[in-house]
C-alpha positions in Angstrom: -36.5 -23.8 60.5 -33.4 -21.9 61.4 -31.3 -24.5 59.5 -33.5 -24.0 56.4 -33.1 -20.2 56.6 -29.4 -20.5 56.8 -29.3 -23.0 53.9 -31.5 -20.6 51.8 -29.3 -17.7 52.8 -26.2 -19.7 51.7 -27.9 -20.6 48.4 -28.9 -16.9 47.9 -25.2 -15.8 48.4 -24.1 -18.5 46.0 -26.6 -17.3 43.4 -25.5 -13.7 43.8 -21.9 -14.8 43.4 -22.7 -16.8 40.3 -24.6 -13.8 38.8 -21.6 -11.6 39.4 -19.3 -14.2 37.7 -21.8 -14.4 34.8 -21.8 -10.6 34.4 -18.0 -10.6 34.4 -17.8 -13.3 31.8 -20.4 -11.5 29.7 -18.3 -8.3 29.9 -15.2 -10.2 28.9 -17.0 -11.8 26.0 -18.4 -8.5 24.9 -14.9 -6.9 25.0 -13.6 -9.9 23.0 -16.4 -9.5 20.4 -15.6 -5.8 20.1 -11.9 -6.5 19.6 -12.9 -9.2 17.0 -15.1 -6.7 15.2 -12.4 -4.1 15.2 -9.8 -6.7 13.9 -12.2 -7.7 11.1 -12.7 -4.1 10.2 -9.0 -3.5 10.2 -8.5 -6.6 8.0 -11.0 -5.3 5.5 -9.4 -1.9 5.4 -5.9 -3.5 4.9 -7.3 -5.6 2.1 -8.7 -2.5 0.4 -5.4 -0.7 0.9 -3.5 -3.7 -0.5 -5.8 -3.8 -3.5 -5.4 -0.1 -4.1 -1.6 -0.4 -3.7 -1.4 -3.3 -6.2 -3.6 -1.3 -8.7 -1.4 1.8 -8.2 1.8 -0.2 -8.8 0.2 -1.8 -11.9 -0.7 1.7 -13.2 2.8 3.0 -12.5 4.3 0.0 -14.2 2.2 0.7 -17.3 3.0 4.3 -17.2 6.7 4.0 -16.6 8.3 1.1 -18.4 11.6 1.5 -16.5 9.9 0.2 -13.4 9.3 -3.2 -15.0 12.8 -3.2 -16.4 14.4 -2.4 -13.0 12.2 -4.9 -11.3 13.2 -7.6 -13.7 16.9 -7.1 -12.8 16.6 -8.4 -9.2 14.4 -11.5 -8.4 11.6 -11.0 -6.0 12.9 -13.8 -3.8 16.0 -11.6 -3.1 13.8 -8.8 -1.8 11.9 -11.2 0.4 15.0 -12.8 1.8 17.0 -9.7 2.4 14.3 -7.1 2.9 16.5 -4.7 1.0 16.2 -2.9 -2.3 19.2 -2.6 -4.6 18.3 1.1 -5.2 18.7 1.7 -1.5 22.3 0.5 -1.6 23.0 2.4 -4.8 21.1 5.5 -3.8 23.4 8.5 -3.7 26.5 6.6 -4.7 28.6 8.1 -7.4 28.6 6.4 -10.8 25.2 4.8 -10.3 22.0 6.0 -12.0 20.8 7.0 -8.5 23.6 9.6 -8.1 21.9 12.9 -7.6 24.8 15.1 -6.6 25.1 18.2 -8.7 21.5 18.1 -9.8 19.4 21.2 -9.1 15.9 20.0 -8.3 14.3 23.4 -8.9 15.9 23.6 -12.4 14.6 20.1 -13.2 11.1 21.0 -11.9 11.1 24.2 -14.1 12.3 22.2 -17.1 9.7 19.5 -16.5 6.9 22.2 -16.3 8.2 23.9 -19.5 8.3 20.6 -21.3 4.8 19.7 -20.2 3.5 23.1 -21.3 5.2 22.6 -24.6 3.7 19.2 -25.1 0.2 20.5 -24.3 0.7 23.2 -26.9 1.9 20.7 -29.5 -1.1 18.4 -28.8 -3.4 21.2 -29.9 -1.4 21.6 -33.1 -0.4 18.1 -33.9 -2.4 14.8 -33.9 -0.4 12.4 -31.8 -1.8 9.3 -33.7 -0.6 10.7 -37.0 2.8 11.4 -35.5 3.1 7.8 -34.2 2.1 6.6 -37.7 4.8 8.7 -39.2 7.4 7.5 -36.7 6.5 3.9 -37.4 6.7 4.3 -41.2 10.1 6.1 -40.9 11.3 3.2 -38.7 10.2 0.6 -41.2 11.7 2.4 -44.2 15.1 1.1 -45.2 18.0 3.4 -44.3 
């Protein structure tokens, strides 16, 4: 009888130990599931951000033709290989189109604002479609 009680006690201790190990493993699995869910959520957000960035770049390329022209000058493989942008090497150097020494930003902002206001005023007075038609017909006319 004493032997049986000690055997049962040993089994009981083993069961308690196994229960503890199971709880620990469940906690580890739960933490891993949480990390997985967070990673999936981050991936979804990054994909949304990527799509938004690609759309934004596309809109900028449509809005500003010089972006496409500049992009065409240097192959994309160059950017991937060197992780550098030509503009970064030319930025601020004299004689390049990215030389901004001697330029007053405040004056340019004021000029831009004045031109935008002037254009808004002209749009009210002139029909832009008609002006484009006139420009095209003038361009076609022999000089």
